[in-house]
Structure formats: C-alpha cells, structure tokens
MARVEXLUM-442632 format. One record per residue: x, z, y of N, C-alpha, C in turn. Coordinates in steps of 0.1 Angstrom, whole numbers, padded with zeros to 4 digits, always signed. Atoms other than C-alpha are relative to their C-alpha. Example, Ala and Ser with C-alpha at 12.3 -4.5 7.8 and 13.67 -1.06 7.14 Angstrom:
! MARVEXLUM-442632
+0009+0000-0012+0123+0078-0045+0009+0000+0012;-0009+0000-0011+0137+0071-0011-0008+0008+0011;
//
This chain:
! MARVEXLUM-442632
+0011+0007+0002-0269-0162-0382+0005-0014-0010;-0004+0014+0006-0269-0192-0405+0001-0016+0004;-0005+0010-0006-0250-0224-0390-0009-0008-0003;+0006+0011+0008-0269-0243-0413-0018-0006+0009;+0014+0002-0007-0303-0236-0403-0008-0001+0012;-0004+0008-0018-0296-0239-0367+0001-0010-0005;-0006+0019+0000-0284-0274-0372-0014-0007-0008;+0018+0005+0004-0322-0284-0388-0010+0005+0009;+0011-0002-0010-0342-0269-0360+0007-0005+0014;-0001+0006-0013-0345-0287-0328-0011+0011+0010;+0010-0013-0010-0352-0260-0299-0002-0009+0015;+0002+0006-0018-0366-0270-0263+0007-0002+0006;-0010-0002-0008-0339-0258-0248+0013+0005-0007;-0013-0009-0001-0300-0247-0250+0003-0004+0009;-0004-0006-0008-0288-0228-0228+0014-0004-0010;-0013-0001+0005-0248-0235-0231+0002+0011+0012;-0006-0010-0010-0234-0202-0215-0010+0013+0002;+0010-0010-0002-0245-0166-0218+0007+0012+0014;+0000-0011-0015-0237-0151-0183-0012+0000+0004;+0014-0002-0006-0258-0139-0160-0010-0013+0005;+0010+0010+0003-0272-0173-0154-0008-0003-0006;+0010+0007+0013-0278-0186-0185-0011+0010-0007;+0008-0007+0001-0290-0158-0194-0013+0002+0006;+0016+0001-0011-0318-0155-0166-0010-0011-0003;+0008+0011+0003-0326-0190-0169-0004+0003-0016;+0007-0006+0017-0331-0178-0212-0009+0002+0000;+0012-0011-0001-0353-0153-0204-0012-0007+0007;+0017+0008-0002-0378-0176-0180-0003-0009-0010;+0007+0009+0010-0378-0198-0207-0006+0006-0009;+0011-0012+0013-0389-0173-0237-0011+0003+0004;+0013-0002-0007-0410-0160-0214-0011-0010+0000;+0006+0003+0000-0424-0189-0210-0006-0008-0012;+0006+0002+0010-0430-0198-0243+0009-0011-0007;-0009+0006+0010-0400-0218-0255+0005+0002-0011;-0013-0005+0003-0378-0219-0279+0011-0007+0004;-0015+0000-0010-0344-0214-0269+0014+0010-0003;-0017-0006+0008-0308-0211-0281+0007+0004+0011;-0009-0005-0008-0284-0195-0258+0018-0003-0012;-0015-0004+0011-0241-0203-0272+0004+0008+0015;-0007-0011-0007-0225-0177-0260+0015+0004-0004;-0011-0006+0006-0185-0177-0257+0005+0007+0002;-0004-0019+0003-0184-0143-0254+0016+0004+0011;-0016-0001-0010-0153-0148-0224-0009-0002+0016;+0005+0005-0019-0176-0142-0188+0010+0003+0008;-0008+0001-0008-0156-0144-0164+0001+0014+0014;-0004-0014+0001-0157-0105-0152-0001+0010-0006;-0007-0008+0012-0149-0090-0179+0007+0008+0003;-0009-0007-0005-0117-0075-0166-0004+0011+0010;+0007-0011-0010-0137-0051-0141-0011+0004-0010;+0008-0012+0002-0150-0023-0145-0012+0008+0002;+0021-0002-0009-0184-0023-0126+0002-0012+0012;+0000+0010-0004-0197-0046-0111-0009-0001+0012;+0004-0008-0011-0210-0046-0074-0014-0006+0008;+0011+0007-0009-0245-0058-0048-0009-0005-0010;+0007+0007+0008-0265-0067-0074-0012+0009-0008;+0008-0012+0001-0297-0050-0071-0006+0009-0007;-0001-0006+0008-0304-0019-0093+0006+0000-0016;-0009+0005+0008-0278-0028-0114+0016+0006+0007;-0014-0006-0015-0246-0013-0086+0007+0009-0011;-0007-0010+0012-0221+0003-0109+0001-0005-0012;+0000-0007+0015-0227-0006-0139+0007-0012-0012;-0010+0008+0004-0204-0020-0165-0003-0014+0001;+0003+0013+0007-0204-0057-0171-0007-0004-0008;+0004-0002+0009-0205-0057-0201-0014+0007-0010;+0013-0006+0001-0240-0038-0208-0010-0007+0011;+0006+0008-0004-0253-0056-0181-0004-0014-0005;-0003+0007+0013-0245-0085-0206-0011-0002-0008;+0006+0004+0015-0261-0074-0236-0014+0010+0004;+0012-0008+0000-0287-0055-0221-0016-0019+0009;+0005+0016-0007-0295-0095-0206-0007-0004-0016;+0010+0008+0014-0298-0107-0244-0007+0007-0007;+0007-0012+0006-0315-0078-0256-0016-0004+0004;+0015+0005-0003-0344-0090-0236-0002-0016+0001;-0002+0015+0010-0340-0128-0244-0002+0001-0013;+0005+0005+0018-0345-0120-0279-0009+0008-0004;+0015-0006+0008-0374-0093-0278-0006-0016+0006;+0003+0013-0007-0389-0131-0260+0003-0005-0009;-0001+0010+0013-0380-0147-0295+0012-0013+0002;-0015+0007-0002-0351-0165-0278+0011+0008-0011;-0011+0000+0004-0318-0172-0298+0009+0005+0007;-0013+0004-0005-0281-0159-0290+0006-0001-0011;-0007+0008+0008-0256-0175-0307+0017-0005+0005;-0015-0001-0012-0216-0169-0302+0005-0011-0010;-0007+0009+0002-0196-0195-0301-0001-0008+0014;+0001+0006-0012-0185-0222-0272-0007-0012-0006;+0003+0013+0000-0202-0255-0272+0016-0014+0001;-0010+0007-0008-0175-0284-0272-0009-0012+0006;+0003+0009-0007-0195-0312-0268-0015-0005-0003;+0010+0006+0001-0229-0328-0259-0006-0014-0005;+0001+0011-0003-0242-0360-0270-0014-0003+0005;+0012+0004-0008-0273-0376-0246-0009-0011-0018;+0006+0005+0009-0303-0388-0266+0002-0016-0003;+0002+0013+0003-0296-0427-0267+0018-0003-0012;-0010-0001+0012-0263-0416-0293-0001+0008-0009;+0002-0007+0006-0280-0393-0308-0011+0003-0009;+0015+0005+0010-0304-0395-0340-0009-0006+0003;+0018-0002+0004-0333-0382-0335-0005+0008+0016;+0008-0007-0014-0334-0378-0297+0005+0011+0008;+0000-0013+0000-0330-0354-0275+0016+0005+0006;-0012-0006+0002-0296-0338-0275+0008+0007-0010;-0007-0009+0006-0270-0327-0298+0011+0002+0000;-0006-0008-0008-0247-0298-0289+0008+0001-0015;-0007-0008+0009-0216-0295-0312+0008+0010+0006;-0013-0013-0006-0198-0263-0313+0013+0001-0008;-0014-0001+0004-0166-0254-0316+0002+0000-0015;-0012+0001+0017-0167-0245-0355-0009-0010-0008;-0001+0009+0007-0177-0276-0366-0017-0005+0003;+0016+0005+0009-0218-0270-0368-0008-0005+0011;+0000+0009-0011-0242-0289-0342-0016+0008+0000;+0016-0002-0013-0279-0277-0322-0006-0012+0003;+0014+0014-0009-0306-0301-0313-0003+0004+0010;+0006-0011-0011-0317-0293-0281-0011-0014+0010;+0012+0004-0013-0350-0311-0257+0007-0003+0014;-0009+0000-0016-0330-0302-0228+0013+0010+0002;-0008-0005-0002-0302-0288-0218+0006+0009+0014;-0003-0010-0016-0293-0254-0191+0015+0003-0003;-0014-0001+0005-0255-0260-0185+0000+0016+0008;+0002-0017-0006-0246-0221-0174+0021+0002-0007;-0009-0004+0004-0208-0224-0183+0011+0012+0006;-0008-0004-0005-0192-0210-0154+0014-0007+0004;-0014+0000-0004-0155-0209-0139+0011+0006-0006;-0010-0005+0004-0118-0200-0149+0004+0004+0015;-0008-0005-0006-0101-0183-0123+0015-0005+0003;-0012+0004+0006-0069-0196-0119+0015+0003+0010;-0012-0006-0009-0040-0173-0103+0013-0002+0006;-0017+0000-0002-0009-0173-0086+0010+0005-0008;-0010-0005+0006+0020-0175-0104+0012+0015+0000;-0006-0014-0012+0034-0136-0098-0005+0008-0015;-0006-0010+0012+0051-0112-0127-0010+0012-0003;+0004-0010-0004+0023-0088-0134-0018+0003+0006;+0010-0003-0009-0005-0098-0116-0017-0007-0009;+0012+0000+0010-0031-0112-0143-0005+0014-0007;+0003-0010+0008-0030-0077-0163-0005+0010+0012;+0010-0009-0006-0044-0062-0129-0008-0004+0008;+0015+0001-0005-0072-0085-0121-0008+0003-0009;+0015-0004-0003-0102-0074-0112+0002+0018+0001;-0004-0010-0002-0091-0040-0110+0006+0006+0014;-0006-0006-0020-0068-0037-0076+0010-0009+0001;-0007+0013-0009-0057-0072-0075-0010-0004-0004;+0012+0001-0005-0089-0085-0060-0001-0013+0005;+0005+0011-0001-0108-0113-0048-0013+0000+0014;+0015-0004-0009-0139-0107-0031-0009+0013+0005;-0002-0010-0006-0143-0082-0006-0019+0005-0003;+0017-0007+0004-0184-0078-0012+0003+0001-0012;-0002-0009+0014-0173-0072-0049+0004+0015-0002;-0011-0003+0008-0145-0054-0046-0001+0012+0012;-0005-0006-0007-0142-0037-0011+0001+0014+0006;+0003-0021-0004-0161-0001-0007+0009+0006-0010;-0006-0006+0008-0143+0007-0035+0021+0003+0001;-0012-0008-0002-0110+0005-0018+0001+0000+0015;+0002-0007-0014-0119+0015+0017+0007+0004+0002;-0006-0007-0007-0097+0028+0042+0016+0002-0005;-0016+0001+0009-0068+0023+0016+0013-0011+0009;-0011+0019-0003-0034-0006+0023-0007-0006-0010;+0004+0016+0005-0046-0036+0015+0009-0013+0006;-0008+0006-0002-0020-0059+0010-0006-0018-0003;+0002+0017+0005-0029-0099+0012+0011-0011-0003;-0009+0017+0004-0010-0130-0008-0002-0005+0006;+0006+0007-0007-0005-0153+0014+0001-0017-0011;-0001+0014+0012-0011-0189-0012-0005-0011+0007;+0005+0011-0004-0028-0212+0008-0002+0004+0016;+0001-0004-0017-0045-0217+0044-0011+0004-0001;+0012-0005-0004-0068-0200+0041+0004+0018-0001;-0009-0014-0008-0044-0164+0044-0013+0008+0009;+0007-0006-0014-0051-0155+0080-0020+0005-0008;+0018-0005+0002-0090-0156+0072-0004+0012-0011;+0002-0017+0011-0089-0133+0039+0009+0014+0006;-0005-0013-0001-0070-0109+0056-0009+0005+0016;+0011-0005-0010-0091-0108+0088-0012+0004-0005;+0019-0004+0005-0123-0104+0065+0005+0013-0008;-0004-0012+0008-0105-0077+0044+0000+0009+0011;-0004-0017-0009-0098-0054+0077-0012+0003+0005;+0016-0005+0000-0137-0050+0079+0003+0012-0011;+0000-0014+0004-0128-0024+0054+0009+0010-0003;-0012-0009+0002-0096-0013+0061+0006-0001+0014;-0010+0012-0012-0077-0014+0093+0014+0004-0007;-0018-0001+0003-0042-0009+0070-0001-0013-0016;-0005+0017+0010-0040-0046+0060+0013+0002+0005;-0018+0011-0005-0007-0065+0058-0001-0015-0007;+0001+0016+0008-0005-0103+0050+0017-0002-0005;-0014+0007+0007+0023-0113+0028-0001-0007+0000;-0003+0011-0004+0037-0140+0040+0005-0005-0016;+0000+0000+0014+0049-0152+0004+0010-0010+0007;-0004+0012-0004+0054-0187+0010-0007-0009+0008;+0007+0009-0002+0035-0199+0032+0005+0005+0018;-0002-0001-0016+0041-0200+0076-0008-0001+0005;+0014+0000-0006+0016-0194+0104+0006-0005+0015;-0002+0002-0010+0014-0204+0136-0001+0009+0009;+0006-0006-0011+0014-0191+0170-0010+0014+0001;+0017-0011-0009-0023-0185+0178-0003+0012-0016;+0012-0016+0005-0029-0169+0138+0005+0009+0002;-0014-0014+0002+0007-0144+0142-0013+0008+0014;+0005-0007-0008-0015-0136+0177-0010+0007-0004;+0011-0001+0008-0046-0135+0160-0002+0019-0012;-0003-0006+0012-0032-0112+0133+0002+0016+0010;-0003-0012-0014-0016-0088+0164-0013+0003+0004;+0014-0007-0005-0047-0084+0177-0008+0010-0011;+0009-0004+0007-0067-0075+0148+0013+0018-0006;-0011-0014+0003-0034-0048+0141-0001-0003-0017;-0003+0009+0015-0026-0069+0104+0013-0002+0003;-0017+0006+0002+0013-0069+0098+0003-0008-0008;-0005+0013+0000+0030-0095+0091+0013+0001-0008;-0009-0004+0009+0058-0089+0059+0006-0019+0004;-0004+0010+0006+0080-0119+0054+0008-0002-0014;-0013-0001+0015+0101-0128+0022-0013-0008-0014;+0010+0000+0015+0084-0139-0014+0001+0007-0006;+0004-0007+0009+0071-0118-0034-0001+0001-0015;-0001-0001+0007+0084-0109-0061-0008+0003-0015;+0009-0011+0008+0063-0086-0084-0006+0008-0001;+0010-0008+0000+0039-0059-0086+0012+0015-0005;-0001-0015+0009+0047-0018-0087-0011+0006+0000;+0011-0004+0007+0025+0000-0111+0006+0012-0003;-0006-0014+0004+0027+0035-0113-0014+0012-0006;+0011-0006+0008+0002+0056-0136-0011-0009-0002;+0007+0003+0001-0018+0031-0142-0010-0009+0007;+0005-0002-0013-0026+0024-0106+0011-0013+0005;-0001+0008-0008-0016-0004-0082+0011+0006+0014;-0009-0013-0005+0016+0015-0064+0002-0007+0015;-0007+0010-0009+0030-0018-0045+0001-0014-0005;-0012+0012+0007+0049-0054-0047+0016+0005+0008;-0020-0003-0004+0086-0057-0042+0001-0018+0003;-0004+0010-0005+0101-0089-0024+0009-0006-0006;-0014-0001+0006+0125-0111-0040+0015+0001+0002;-0011+0000-0005+0146-0105-0012+0002+0008+0002;-0008-0015-0001+0152-0068-0018-0015+0007+0009;+0010-0006-0005+0124-0041-0007-0014-0001-0003;+0015+0005+0008+0089-0038-0013-0009+0010+0014;+0016-0001-0006+0051-0030+0003-0008+0012-0004;+0012-0006+0010+0030-0004-0004-0014-0004+0004;+0015+0002+0002-0006-0009-0013-0008+0000-0012;+0012-0007+0013-0037+0001-0037-0006-0010+0002;+0010+0013-0001-0049-0034-0035+0008-0015+0006;-0010+0010-0010-0035-0067-0034-0013-0012+0001;+0011+0015+0000-0061-0101-0025+0013-0013-0003;-0008+0013+0005-0050-0129-0040-0013-0009+0006;+0010+0009+0008-0071-0167-0038-0002-0005-0009;+0001+0011+0007-0077-0180-0072-0004-0009+0005;+0007+0013-0003-0083-0216-0075-0015+0000-0010;+0017-0007+0008-0122-0211-0092-0001-0020-0010;+0002+0016+0009-0121-0244-0122-0013+0001-0006;+0010+0001+0008-0152-0252-0135+0001-0003-0015;-0004+0005+0013-0157-0248-0172-0010-0015-0002;+0009+0011+0006-0174-0284-0181+0005-0010-0008;-0001+0011+0014-0162-0294-0209-0008-0009-0008;+0008+0009+0004-0195-0297-0221-0007-0012+0012;+0009+0009-0006-0206-0316-0189+0006-0015+0000;-0010+0015+0007-0177-0340-0193-0006-0010-0013;-0001+0006+0009-0187-0351-0224-0010-0008+0000;+0015+0008-0002-0218-0360-0211+0002-0010+0007;+0002+0009-0007-0206-0381-0190+0002+0008+0019;-0001-0007-0011-0205-0357-0158+0011+0006+0009;-0016-0002-0007-0176-0355-0142-0002+0016+0014;-0002-0013-0013-0164-0325-0117-0001-0004+0015;-0002+0008-0014-0163-0332-0085+0011+0020+0013;-0006-0011-0013-0141-0308-0051-0006+0010+0004;+0008-0013-0012-0150-0277-0037+0005+0005+0015;-0009-0005-0011-0138-0275-0005-0006+0014+0014;+0007-0014-0010-0144-0245+0024+0014+0000+0006;-0009+0000-0009-0131-0248+0061+0014-0018-0007;-0008+0013+0001-0115-0285+0047+0014+0006-0005;-0014-0001+0017-0092-0269+0016-0010+0001-0009;+0006+0001+0017-0100-0276-0020-0002+0014-0001;-0001-0017+0015-0106-0242-0041-0001+0003-0007;+0001+0000+0014-0117-0254-0069-0008-0010-0002;+0006+0014+0005-0141-0277-0085-0013+0002-0009;+0016-0002+0006-0179-0277-0099-0006-0013-0003;+0006+0010-0001-0205-0300-0109-0014+0003+0002;+0014+0008-0006-0230-0316-0091-0012+0005-0004;+0016+0003+0011-0270-0304-0094-0004+0004+0014;+0009-0004-0015-0293-0301-0068+0002+0018+0003;+0003-0013-0003-0297-0267-0053-0010+0004+0000;+0014-0009-0002-0329-0260-0055-0006-0002-0014;+0009+0003+0010-0335-0276-0089+0010+0011-0012;-0006-0002+0010-0305-0271-0109+0003-0011-0005;-0001+0013+0006-0310-0311-0118+0009-0006+0006;-0014+0011-0002-0276-0333-0127-0005-0010+0005;-0006+0018-0002-0271-0368-0124-0004-0003-0014;+0000+0009+0015-0282-0372-0165-0018+0005+0001;+0014-0014+0008-0316-0363-0173-0003+0009-0008;-0003-0012+0012-0323-0335-0193+0005+0012-0002;-0014-0016-0001-0293-0312-0181-0002+0005+0017;+0004-0006-0017-0299-0292-0155+0015+0012+0000;-0009-0005-0006-0268-0267-0140-0001+0014+0010;+0001-0011-0007-0267-0229-0126+0009+0009-0002;-0012-0014-0001-0244-0205-0120+0014-0004+0013;-0018+0004-0009-0205-0205-0105-0001-0011-0009;-0002+0019+0007-0203-0242-0127-0009-0010+0009;+0005+0012-0013-0223-0255-0096+0004+0009+0013;-0002-0008-0011-0212-0229-0072+0007+0009-0004;-0017-0008+0003-0175-0212-0074-0005+0018+0009;-0002-0013-0006-0189-0188-0045-0013+0009-0001;+0007-0006+0004-0217-0174-0059+0002+0012-0008;-0001-0012+0006-0222-0138-0069-0007+0002-0014;+0012-0006+0012-0244-0117-0101-0013-0009+0006;+0017+0003-0005-0277-0123-0074-0001-0006-0002;+0004+0015-0001-0272-0155-0066+0001-0010-0014;-0003+0006+0013-0262-0167-0103-0010+0004-0010;+0011-0004+0008-0290-0149-0120-0016-0012+0003;+0013+0013-0007-0317-0168-0092+0005-0016-0002;-0001+0014+0000-0301-0202-0097-0007-0001-0018;+0000-0003+0011-0306-0196-0136-0016-0005-0002;+0011-0001+0000-0343-0187-0133-0005-0015+0007;+0009+0018-0008-0348-0218-0104+0003-0013-0011;-0002+0009+0010-0334-0237-0131-0011+0001-0014;+0007-0006+0009-0354-0225-0157-0017-0006+0000;+0016+0002-0008-0387-0228-0138+0001-0016+0000;-0004+0013-0002-0374-0268-0133-0004-0004-0016;-0001+0008+0015-0366-0271-0171-0017+0001-0006;+0013-0002+0007-0402-0260-0179-0006-0010+0006;+0004+0014-0003-0418-0284-0156-0005-0008-0001;+0000+0016+0004-0404-0313-0169+0000+0000-0013;+0005-0002+0016-0415-0300-0204-0013-0004+0004;+0017+0005-0001-0450-0299-0190-0006-0010+0001;+0006+0008-0005-0450-0328-0177+0000-0016-0009;+0001+0012+0003-0437-0350-0206-0005+0006-0012;+0008+0000+0011-0461-0332-0232-0015-0001+0010;+0007+0008-0005-0490-0338-0206+0000-0018-0004;-0002+0012+0004-0478-0374-0208-0005-0005-0010;+0002+0006+0020-0477-0376-0249-0017+0004-0003;+0020-0011+0000-0515-0354-0245-0008-0012+0003;+0013+0011-0011-0529-0385-0221+0005-0011-0011;+0000+0011+0003-0511-0416-0239-0009+0007-0017;+0005+0000+0010-0526-0397-0278-0011+0002+0001;+0022-0004-0003-0561-0390-0259+0000-0015-0001;+0003+0014-0001-0561-0428-0250+0002-0007-0011;+0001+0006+0005-0550-0438-0281-0012+0001-0010;+0009-0003+0009-0574-0421-0301-0020-0002+0008;+0011+0012-0005-0605-0436-0279-0001-0013-0003;-0001+0020+0001-0592-0471-0280-0003+0000-0015;+0001+0002+0012-0594-0465-0317-0016+0003-0011;+0011-0008+0005-0630-0448-0318-0014-0012+0005;
//
C-alpha cells in the first residue's frame, strides 16, 4: 500500500486494531458506505491458540482463518486494511485539518473524522520457566474457551492471586481431577474446607517449572523436589490494556476489579455505545472489557460502529441544514 497516498486521504473512520471487535466494527461501517481504514498490528491476543471456541458458526476454527475471513469481508465492501500499529493520535484542536491525525509506527500518518479503538489487551503471565511457550495450548486461563478440550483430565491450578480458590472451584466443572498448586499463596481454613468438599487436592510448595513430553504438558516440578502430573495448567494473567493510542489522546486506563481484586486495566467507554470521554472516539472489545470473549467483542464492535455512523449522520444533517439555510438567506 502506498503510505503517501494514504496520508493524503481523510477517512470517515479509522479503526485502530484488526481483531474481532475492530473488524466487526469496520465491516458494519463499510456496509454503511463509510470510508474505513483498519490499522492492524498483526498481533492478535489469541494467536497462540490452535482453535477458537464459543463463536457460533465458527467453533473450532483457527483464529487466523477467522481474521483472514473478516479482512476479506471488510475489503469486499470497500474497507481498507493496512498492516502496522498506530503510535499516536492527535485530536482536532491539534491536527491542522481537523478530525484526527493518526501517526503510524513507520512514520506515516492518516486522517480520520472518527476513531474506533479496538487495540485489545496483553496477557501478562506469571514468571515461570516454560510457561509462555505453552500459553494458549495447555497453559490456559478461560474454562469456557478451553475447558471442553481438557475435560476429565488432570488439571492443575497455579495459585498466583486471591482468586485461585474460585479458579479451582470453576474448573472443577470440567474435571473431577483438579489440583490447586499453592505456589506462594496461603489459604484460609474455610477455603481448604471448600476445596476438600469438592475433592480438590492442595499441593504445597513453590512451582519451579513445567514438564513437557512429546510437545504436550505432562506436569509441573516443585522447587523443593517432587512433581505434580497434569495435562493442563491454569494460570491467571493480568489483563493489561493496549492503551497507547488512547493515552496519546488523553484517555487514561483504569483498573479492572473482580470481587475486589484488581485483575488488569481497561479503557472506560459507554457499555452500550462504546463512546469514550473524548468526542469522536469510540472503543470496543477487550480494550474496554478484558473478560469479553470473541462473540461479545464482535458485538461490541458492531454496537460502536452503529453509534459512530449515527454520529456522522447527525453531523452531516447539521451541515446540510446550515448550508440550506445559508442558500435561502442569499436568495
């Protein structure tokens, strides 16, 4: 794609982020006959996973194939897809020609009347040798995404935070062979009683690493010696919003809590429309809700796109009315 040509053009909407939420929003806007550019960094959160689940009509598909199909659908309606991350975005009062000036990582820039931010999040994993290499394969966090695939197998939950007991309780729904690895945590007597009632064993001692056999997880090793066999290891990542572009617009991230525990960060946006605190900027997907699965992220992208289009229609109507009245005044 010719970067210079793109810089000379102003799009109705620039979508920052080419994941499920961003592409769903771009598709809706392109079908609404808006000029749309999607800036895609090419680093989707679910890239390590071989298959996606829980997305009606696409269950079991490879994540990359879903995104490729989405890009093709956007392009079929005239939407543009451009590889490369957005670095910063300047708002109307700082951009010479109004709207937004989006600076890209390669030094080029594009202009937009509206912005839809769908940059997602980063899973920050516990520090443990070999953990990241197995992430999304047999090191997991979401039972609704992966629980069926490891049903009835030995599952170990790595206790890295105060929600560890809840994790073990939840994964017990998919297997009666769940072990809670205490790691660096201590558990109250009430928690231990609950775990015992569910048949969840608690193994004391810090986990030192993973055991892999034939490219499959076989278990974990303990720092004090010994090991625990498992086919899946459950961890709780910290969900950190990819909020660099939002921050450049003066939109700060906020902490996300669950049961009084901070589990990550997000960009605040209206849950119904995706509108942010800055006029002309909407957000959708895991950037605004780290617990959204694919279907929810896609739905949020569509809702935000509808709100963006409604805002553009309102502006176009106002300008048309002003022009009409001006013509009548000169007549």
